[in-house]
C-alpha positions in Angstrom: -0.4 8.9 2.3 0.9 12.6 1.9 2.3 13.4 -1.7 6.0 14.5 -2.0 6.7 18.1 -2.7 7.0 19.0 -6.4 8.1 22.7 -5.7 10.5 23.4 -3.2 11.7 26.9 -2.6 13.9 27.9 0.4 14.8 31.8 1.2 14.5 32.7 -2.7 15.5 35.9 -3.4 15.7 38.2 -6.8 17.0 41.4 -7.1 17.3 44.0 -10.6 19.4 47.0 -11.6 16.8 49.5 -11.9 17.4 53.4 -13.1 17.6 54.4 -9.2 20.1 51.4 -8.4 19.1 48.0 -6.7 15.2 46.7 -6.8 15.0 44.0 -4.5 11.5 42.3 -5.8 11.8 39.0 -3.2 13.6 38.6 -0.2 13.9 35.1 1.8 10.8 33.5 0.2 10.3 29.5 1.1 7.3 27.1 0.5 6.9 24.0 -0.6 3.8 22.8 -3.2 3.2 19.0 -2.7 2.3 17.0 -6.2 -1.0 17.6 -7.1 -1.8 20.5 -5.2 -3.6 23.7 -6.5 -2.1 26.8 -4.4 -3.0 30.2 -5.0 -0.6 33.0 -4.7 -2.3 36.1 -3.3 -0.4 39.3 -3.1 -0.8 43.3 -3.7 0.4 44.5 -7.1 4.3 44.8 -7.8 5.1 42.5 -4.8 7.0 39.8 -7.2 4.2 36.9 -7.5 4.7 37.1 -11.4 8.5 37.3 -10.6 8.3 34.1 -8.8 6.3 32.1 -11.3 8.9 33.3 -14.0 11.6 31.9 -11.9 9.7 28.7 -11.2 9.3 28.5 -15.2 12.7 29.1 -15.7 12.1 32.4 -17.6 14.3 34.4 -14.6 16.9 33.5 -12.7 17.0 34.1 -8.6 19.8 35.8 -7.4 20.1 34.0 -4.1 18.4 31.0 -2.1 17.3 27.9 -4.0 14.4 25.9 -5.9 13.9 22.6 -6.4 11.5 21.0 -9.0 10.7 17.3 -8.7 10.4 15.7 -11.9 8.3 12.6 -11.4 7.6 11.5 -14.9 10.4 12.2 -17.3 8.0 10.9 -20.1 6.2 14.4 -19.8 7.2 17.9 -19.9 8.2 19.2 -16.0 5.8 22.4 -16.7 3.7 24.8 -18.7 2.8 28.2 -18.4 -0.5 30.2 -19.1 0.1 33.8 -19.0 -2.2 36.6 -18.3 -2.3 38.2 -21.6 -3.4 36.0 -24.5 -0.5 33.9 -25.8 -2.0 32.3 -28.7 -0.6 31.9 -32.0 -2.0 34.2 -34.4 -1.5 32.6 -37.6 -2.3 29.2 -36.3 -5.8 27.7 -35.8 -7.1 26.9 -32.6 -6.1 23.0 -33.1 -2.9 24.2 -34.5 -2.3 26.4 -31.4 -3.4 23.6 -28.9 -1.6 20.9 -30.8 1.7 22.9 -30.7 3.5 21.6 -27.4 2.6 18.0 -28.4 4.0 18.5 -32.1 7.3 20.2 -30.5 7.7 16.9 -28.5 7.5 14.8 -31.5 4.1 13.3 -30.5 2.4 11.3 -33.5 0.0 13.2 -35.6 -2.8 10.4 -34.8 -1.9 11.0 -31.3 -1.7 14.3 -31.2 -5.5 14.8 -32.9 -7.3 12.3 -30.0 -5.3 14.9 -27.2 -6.2 18.1 -28.9 -10.0 17.3 -29.7 -10.2 15.9 -26.0 -9.1 19.1 -24.4 -10.9 21.1 -27.2 -13.9 19.6 -25.9 -13.4 20.0 -22.3 -13.1 23.9 -22.8 -16.0 23.2 -25.2 -14.5 24.6 -28.3 -14.6 21.6 -30.6 -16.6 23.8 -32.8 -14.0 26.5 -33.4 -11.2 23.7 -34.2 -10.6 25.4 -37.4 -11.1 29.1 -36.4 -8.7 31.7 -36.0 -7.8 33.9 -33.1 -9.0 37.1 -34.4 -12.3 34.9 -35.1 -12.3 34.6 -31.1 -13.4 36.1 -28.2 -11.2 37.1 -25.3 -12.4 33.9 -23.2 -12.3 31.8 -26.1 -8.4 32.3 -26.6 -7.9 32.2 -23.0 -9.6 28.7 -23.1 -7.2 27.8 -26.1 -4.5 28.9 -23.7 -5.5 26.8 -21.1 -6.4 23.4 -23.6 -2.7 24.1 -25.1 -1.3 23.7 -21.2 -3.3 20.9 -20.5 -3.0 18.8 -23.7 1.1 19.3 -23.4 0.4 16.9 -20.3 3.0 18.7 -17.8 3.4 17.6 -14.4 3.2 21.6 -13.4 1.0 24.1 -14.6 1.7 27.9 -13.8 -0.9 30.3 -14.2 -0.3 34.0 -14.4 -3.8 35.9 -13.6 -5.8 33.9 -16.6 -8.6 35.2 -16.0 -8.0 38.5 -14.9 -9.4 40.3 -18.0 -12.5 38.4 -18.3 -16.1 39.4 -17.3 -17.2 38.2 -14.4 -19.9 35.4 -16.0 -17.0 34.3 -18.4 -14.6 34.4 -15.8 -16.8 31.9 -13.5 -17.2 29.7 -16.5 -13.6 29.0 -16.7 -12.7 28.8 -13.4 -15.0 25.8 -13.1 -14.0 24.2 -16.6 -10.3 24.8 -15.0 -11.3 22.8 -12.0 -13.0 19.9 -13.7 -10.0 19.5 -15.8 -7.9 19.8 -12.9 -10.0 17.0 -11.0 -9.1 14.8 -13.5 -5.4 15.2 -14.0 -4.5 16.4 -11.1 -1.4 18.5 -11.9 0.5 20.6 -9.7 -0.9 23.4 -9.9 0.4 27.5 -9.2 -1.9 30.1 -9.7 -1.3 33.9 -9.3 -4.9 36.1 -8.5 -5.5 39.5 -6.9 -9.1 37.9 -6.3 -9.9 36.5 -2.7 -13.0 35.0 -4.1 -10.9 33.1 -6.9 -8.5 31.7 -4.5 -10.9 30.2 -2.4 -13.0 29.0 -5.4 -9.9 27.4 -6.5 -7.1 26.3 -4.5 -5.8 24.0 -1.8 -4.0 26.6 0.1 -3.6 30.2 -0.3 -0.1 31.8 -0.4 -0.2 35.2 0.9 2.8 37.6 -0.1 4.0 40.7 1.7 4.2 44.3 -0.3 8.0 44.6 -1.9 9.8 42.9 -1.6 7.9 40.0 -1.5 8.0 37.2 0.6 5.3 34.7 2.2 3.4 36.3 5.1 0.8 33.5 5.3 -0.3 30.0 4.2 -3.7 29.4 5.0 -5.3 26.1 4.1 -8.5 26.2 2.0 -10.5 23.6 3.7 -13.8 23.7 1.4 -15.4 20.7 0.0 -14.3 19.8 -3.5 -16.0 19.6 -6.3 -16.7 23.6 -6.3 -18.8 25.8 -8.0 -17.8 29.4 -8.8 -20.9 30.8 -7.2 -21.9 28.1 -5.2 -18.9 28.0 -3.1 -19.7 31.1 -1.5 -22.5 29.9 0.1 -20.5 26.9 1.9 -19.8 26.5 5.8 -16.7 28.1 6.2 -16.3 30.6 3.3 -17.4 33.7 5.0 -14.4 32.7 7.8 -11.8 32.1 5.4 -12.9 34.9 3.0 -12.3 37.5 6.4 -9.5 35.8 7.5 -7.3 35.8 3.8 -8.5 39.9 3.6 -7.1 40.6 7.2 -3.6 38.9 5.8 -3.8 41.1 2.8 -5.2 44.4 3.3 -1.9 45.2 5.6 0.0 44.4 2.3 -2.4 46.6 0.0 -1.7 49.6 2.1 1.9 48.9 2.5 2.2 48.6 -1.5 0.1 52.2 -2.0 2.4 53.8 0.8 5.4 52.9 -1.5 3.8 54.0 -4.4 2.9 57.4 -2.8 6.7 57.8 -1.8 8.3 56.7 -5.2 
């Protein structure tokens, strides 16, 4: 049975007032993400990917069109967001960071502890539960952010290039850890990336956005078998064809974005 849509966006637009007047960041964006689906947004820099994600998260408002989020289980938060920059609280230990959302929801201490320890184990940070962020590497801090988001148990997980600043090895490890946790939870995920490889490793669908004003250009099903390894997937049947197709859709938009920047 096909899962119902959890995120439904119709003809959504966003305009800003900049120093030189009105700027259209998004125009007529329409897409649906089904419950439990992992979708990656791919597009050139400045195309409005983060703006769209922030609108879904309720951190910004759209100026036209419609956004509908289905909340199937009211006992859980609707969504949590993992940012590109490290967003852990520096004055809290790893354990306190991960339990933060649960504590704000009033979850009992014993239950919080069980959930936190479960996700610290999942991301390989059990031995660092009493450490502070300044004692952790960048990759470890991102693992804290991911554990915190999953521990809060939202229906929708919004991720804005969470691995962009990491080296290749840590990025691969965190991609696989994210997939392993997602396979168990089957949360609805909307994930921003600039990387074709990352989109194909992670997603059920790769959504290509145009240069600004951003809109949806292509919706490409990623039909590679699961479970996937960050490097193993590259030798999968169909990977090369999907990579080429995705790059063809993206290349023109990257060039358009460069032209816009040169004309500015």
